[in-house]
DSSP file (Angstrom, degrees, kcal/mol; ACC not computed):
  #  RESIDUE AA STRUCTURE BP1 BP2  ACC     N-H-->O    O-->H-N    N-H-->O    O-->H-N    TCO  KAPPA ALPHA  PHI   PSI    X-CA   Y-CA   Z-CA
    1    1 A X              0   0    0      0, 0.0    26,-0.1     0, 0.0     2,-0.1   0.000 360.0 360.0 360.0 139.2    0.0    0.0    0.0
    2    2 A X        -     0   0    0      1,-0.1     2,-0.4     2,-0.1     5,-0.1  -0.371 360.0 -97.3 -65.3 145.0    1.2    3.5   -0.8
    3    3 A X    >   -     0   0    0      1,-0.2     3,-1.4    -2,-0.1     4,-0.3  -0.544  28.5-147.9 -65.4 117.9    2.2    5.8    2.2
    4    4 A X  G >  S+     0   0    0     -2,-0.4     3,-1.0     1,-0.3    -1,-0.2   0.775  94.0  63.8 -62.9 -25.2   -0.9    7.9    3.0
    5    5 A X  G 3  S+     0   0    0      1,-0.2    -1,-0.3     3,-0.0    -2,-0.1   0.751 105.8  45.0 -69.5 -21.3    1.3   10.8    4.1
    6    6 A X  G <  S+     0   0    0     -3,-1.4    -1,-0.2     2,-0.1    -2,-0.2   0.381  93.7 112.8 -99.8   1.5    2.7   11.1    0.6
    7    7 A X  S <  S-     0   0    0     -3,-1.0     2,-1.0    -4,-0.3    19,-0.1  -0.265  76.5-111.0 -75.5 160.8   -0.7   10.8   -1.1
    8    8 A X        -     0   0    0     17,-0.3    17,-0.4     2,-0.0     2,-0.3  -0.812  40.1-156.7 -91.0 102.5   -2.6   13.5   -3.0
    9    9 A X        -     0   0    0     -2,-1.0     2,-0.4    15,-0.1    15,-0.2  -0.586   6.7-160.8 -84.5 140.7   -5.5   14.3   -0.8
   10   10 A X  E     -A   23   0A   0     13,-2.8    13,-2.7    -2,-0.3     2,-0.4  -0.947   6.4-166.3-124.6 145.5   -8.7   15.9   -2.1
   11   11 A X  E     -A   22   0A   0     -2,-0.4    11,-0.1    11,-0.2     9,-0.0  -0.971  34.1-100.5-125.7 140.8  -11.5   17.8   -0.4
   12   12 A X    >   -     0   0    0      9,-0.5     3,-1.5    -2,-0.4     8,-0.0  -0.283  22.5-130.2 -57.7 143.1  -14.9   18.6   -1.9
   13   13 A X  T 3  S+     0   0    0      1,-0.3    -1,-0.1     3,-0.0     0, 0.0   0.635 109.8  61.1 -69.1 -12.2  -15.3   22.1   -3.1
   14   14 A X  T 3  S+     0   0    0      2,-0.0    -1,-0.3     0, 0.0     2,-0.2   0.442  83.4 109.8 -88.8  -1.8  -18.5   22.2   -1.1
   15   15 A X    <   -     0   0    0     -3,-1.5    -4,-0.0     1,-0.1     0, 0.0  -0.526  44.6-176.4 -81.4 139.1  -16.6   21.6    2.1
   16   16 A X        -     0   0    0     -2,-0.2    -1,-0.1     0, 0.0    -3,-0.0   0.187  51.8-109.8-113.2  13.8  -16.2   24.4    4.7
   17   17 A X  S    S+     0   0    0      1,-0.1    -2,-0.1     4,-0.1    17,-0.0   0.650  91.0 111.7  66.4  18.4  -13.9   22.4    7.0
   18   18 A X  S    S-     0   0    0      1,-0.1    -1,-0.1    17,-0.0    -3,-0.0  -0.144 103.3 -14.9-108.5  38.2  -16.6   22.0    9.7
   19   19 A X  S    S+     0   0    0      1,-0.1     2,-0.2     0, 0.0    -1,-0.1   0.450 101.0 132.4 144.2  17.3  -17.1   18.3    9.3
   20   20 A X        -     0   0    0     -8,-0.0    15,-1.9    14,-0.0    16,-0.4  -0.490  39.5-146.7 -93.8 162.1  -15.5   17.4    6.0
   21   21 A X  E     - B   0  34A   0     13,-0.2    -9,-0.5    -2,-0.2     2,-0.4  -0.853   9.1-133.4-119.5 162.0  -13.2   14.6    5.1
   22   22 A X  E     -AB  11  33A   0     11,-2.9    11,-2.1    -2,-0.3     2,-0.4  -0.885  19.0-155.4-112.9 148.3  -10.4   14.3    2.7
   23   23 A X  E     -AB  10  32A   0    -13,-2.7   -13,-2.8    -2,-0.4     2,-0.3  -0.948  10.3-177.1-127.6 144.1  -10.0   11.4    0.3
   24   24 A X  E     - B   0  31A   0      7,-2.2     7,-3.1    -2,-0.4     2,-0.5  -0.997  25.0-128.2-138.5 142.1   -6.9   10.0   -1.4
   25   25 A X  E     - B   0  30A   0    -17,-0.4     2,-0.6    -2,-0.3   -17,-0.3  -0.808  23.4-172.3 -88.6 124.3   -6.4    7.1   -3.9
   26   26 A X  E >   - B   0  29A   0      3,-2.8     3,-2.6    -2,-0.5     2,-0.4  -0.888  56.1 -71.4-120.2  98.8   -3.8    4.7   -2.7
   27   27 A X  T 3  S-     0   0    0     -2,-0.6    -1,-0.0     1,-0.3    -2,-0.0  -0.367 119.3 -12.3  52.8-109.1   -3.0    2.1   -5.4
   28   28 A X  T 3  S+     0   0    0     -2,-0.4    19,-1.0    -3,-0.1    -1,-0.3   0.064 128.4  75.5-109.9  25.9   -6.2    0.0   -5.3
   29   29 A X  E <   -BC  26  46A   0     -3,-2.6    -3,-2.8    17,-0.2     2,-0.4  -0.823  69.9-131.2-129.0 168.7   -7.6    1.5   -2.1
   30   30 A X  E     -BC  25  45A   0     15,-2.6    15,-3.0    -2,-0.3     2,-0.4  -0.989  18.7-158.3-123.2 127.0   -9.2    4.7   -0.9
   31   31 A X  E     -BC  24  44A   0     -7,-3.1    -7,-2.2    -2,-0.4     2,-0.4  -0.844   7.1-168.6-105.1 143.8   -8.0    6.5    2.2
   32   32 A X  E     +BC  23  43A   0     11,-2.7    11,-2.8    -2,-0.4     2,-0.3  -0.996   9.5 168.8-134.0 137.5  -10.1    8.9    4.2
   33   33 A X  E     -B   22   0A   0    -11,-2.1   -11,-2.9    -2,-0.4     2,-0.4  -0.949  42.9 -91.3-142.3 162.1   -9.1   11.3    7.0
   34   34 A X  E >   -B   21   0A   0      7,-0.5     3,-1.0     3,-0.4     6,-0.2  -0.623  29.8-143.0 -72.8 125.6  -10.7   14.2    8.9
   35   35 A X  T 3  S+     0   0    0    -15,-1.9     3,-0.4    -2,-0.4    -1,-0.1   0.764 100.7  52.2 -64.8 -26.1   -9.9   17.5    7.1
   36   36 A X  T 3  S+     0   0    0    -16,-0.4    -1,-0.3     1,-0.2     2,-0.2   0.657 114.6  41.9 -84.1 -13.8   -9.4   19.3   10.5
   37   37 A X    X   +     0   0    0     -3,-1.0     3,-2.1     1,-0.1    -3,-0.4  -0.607  63.3 164.5-131.2  70.6   -7.0   16.7   11.8
   38   38 A X  T 3  S+     0   0    0     -3,-0.4    -1,-0.1     1,-0.3    -3,-0.1   0.702  79.5  52.0 -68.7 -18.5   -4.6   15.8    9.0
   39   39 A X  T 3  S+     0   0    0     -3,-0.1    -1,-0.3    -6,-0.0     3,-0.1   0.461  97.1  93.1 -91.6  -1.7   -2.1   14.2   11.3
   40   40 A X  S <  S-     0   0    0     -3,-2.1    -3,-0.0    -6,-0.2     0, 0.0   0.058  89.4 -46.5 -80.9-167.9   -4.8   12.0   12.8
   41   41 A X        -     0   0    0      1,-0.1    -7,-0.5    -8,-0.0     2,-0.5  -0.175  48.4-145.6 -65.9 153.4   -5.9    8.5   11.9
   42   42 A X        -     0   0    0     -9,-0.1     2,-0.4    -3,-0.1    -9,-0.2  -0.978   4.9-148.9-120.1 127.0   -6.5    7.4    8.3
   43   43 A X  E     -C   32   0A   0    -11,-2.8   -11,-2.7    -2,-0.5     2,-0.5  -0.795  13.3-157.7 -92.0 139.7   -9.3    4.9    7.4
   44   44 A X  E     -C   31   0A   0     -2,-0.4     2,-0.3   -13,-0.2   -13,-0.2  -0.978  11.3-177.6-124.8 128.4   -8.5    2.7    4.3
   45   45 A X  E     -C   30   0A   0    -15,-3.0   -15,-2.6    -2,-0.5     2,-0.1  -0.880  28.6-112.5-123.0 153.0  -11.2    1.0    2.3
   46   46 A X  E  >  -C   29   0A   0     -2,-0.3     4,-2.5   -17,-0.2     5,-0.2  -0.379  38.2-106.9 -73.7 163.2  -11.1   -1.3   -0.7
   47   47 A X  H  > S+     0   0    0    -19,-1.0     4,-2.4     1,-0.2     5,-0.2   0.894 122.0  52.3 -61.1 -37.6  -12.4    0.1   -3.9
   48   48 A X  H  > S+     0   0    0      2,-0.2     4,-2.1     1,-0.2    -1,-0.2   0.911 109.3  49.2 -67.6 -40.6  -15.5   -2.1   -3.6
   49   49 A X  H  > S+     0   0    0      2,-0.2     4,-2.2     1,-0.2    -2,-0.2   0.926 112.1  48.6 -57.5 -45.9  -16.2   -0.8   -0.1
   50   50 A X  H  X S+     0   0    0     -4,-2.5     4,-2.8     1,-0.2     5,-0.2   0.908 110.2  50.6 -65.7 -42.7  -15.8    2.7   -1.2
   51   51 A X  H  X S+     0   0    0     -4,-2.4     4,-2.4     1,-0.2    -1,-0.2   0.890 109.8  51.2 -61.9 -39.0  -18.1    2.3   -4.2
   52   52 A X  H  X S+     0   0    0     -4,-2.1     4,-2.1     2,-0.2    -1,-0.2   0.908 111.4  47.7 -63.3 -42.4  -20.7    0.7   -1.9
   53   53 A X  H  X S+     0   0    0     -4,-2.2     4,-2.2     2,-0.2    -2,-0.2   0.943 113.2  47.0 -63.5 -49.7  -20.5    3.7    0.5
   54   54 A X  H  X S+     0   0    0     -4,-2.8     4,-2.6     1,-0.2     5,-0.2   0.890 110.9  52.8 -61.6 -38.7  -20.7    6.3   -2.3
   55   55 A X  H  X S+     0   0    0     -4,-2.4     4,-2.0    -5,-0.2    -1,-0.2   0.907 109.0  49.9 -61.5 -42.1  -23.7    4.4   -3.8
   56   56 A X  H  <>S+     0   0    0     -4,-2.1     5,-2.6     2,-0.2     6,-0.5   0.888 110.8  49.4 -63.2 -39.0  -25.4    4.5   -0.4
   57   57 A X  H ><5S+     0   0    0     -4,-2.2     3,-1.2     1,-0.2    -2,-0.2   0.934 113.3  45.8 -65.3 -46.0  -24.8    8.2   -0.1
   58   58 A X  H 3<5S+     0   0    0     -4,-2.6    -1,-0.2     1,-0.3    -2,-0.2   0.830 112.4  52.1 -66.4 -30.9  -26.2    8.9   -3.6
   59   59 A X  T 3<5S-     0   0    0     -4,-2.0    -1,-0.3    -5,-0.2    -2,-0.2   0.398 115.2-113.3 -87.5   3.8  -29.1    6.6   -2.9
   60   60 A X  T X 5 +     0   0    0     -3,-1.2     3,-1.5    -4,-0.3    -3,-0.2   0.619  69.9 141.0  80.0  13.1  -30.1    8.4    0.3
   61   61 A X  T 3 <S+     0   0    0     -5,-2.6    -4,-0.2     1,-0.3    -5,-0.1   0.809  76.3  40.3 -58.0 -30.8  -29.3    5.4    2.5
   62   62 A X  T 3  S+     0   0    0     -6,-0.5    -1,-0.3    -5,-0.1     2,-0.2   0.333  85.2 120.2-103.1   5.7  -27.8    7.6    5.2
   63   63 A X  S <  S-     0   0    0     -3,-1.5     2,-0.0     1,-0.1    -4,-0.0  -0.478  72.8-105.6 -70.1 139.6  -30.4   10.5    5.0
   64   64 A X              0   0    0     -2,-0.2    -1,-0.1     1,-0.1    -2,-0.1  -0.363 360.0 360.0 -64.2 144.9  -32.2   11.1    8.3
   65   65 A X              0   0    0     -3,-0.1    -1,-0.1    -2,-0.0    -2,-0.1   0.420 360.0 360.0 -96.7 360.0  -35.8    9.8    8.3
């Protein structure tokens, strides 16, 4: 796995840094970290896990009811 500290991190243009995350592509995985705590922990997901998460977000799976 690629070193996450050397990765190219991206943040949404809609982010105001009050609850956003940054995302980086690491070889065949996706890394996620808190944009306010860049030295903090990094979560790493497989491409399939990330696609499932993004699909759930787009499909409203996590919207409050």
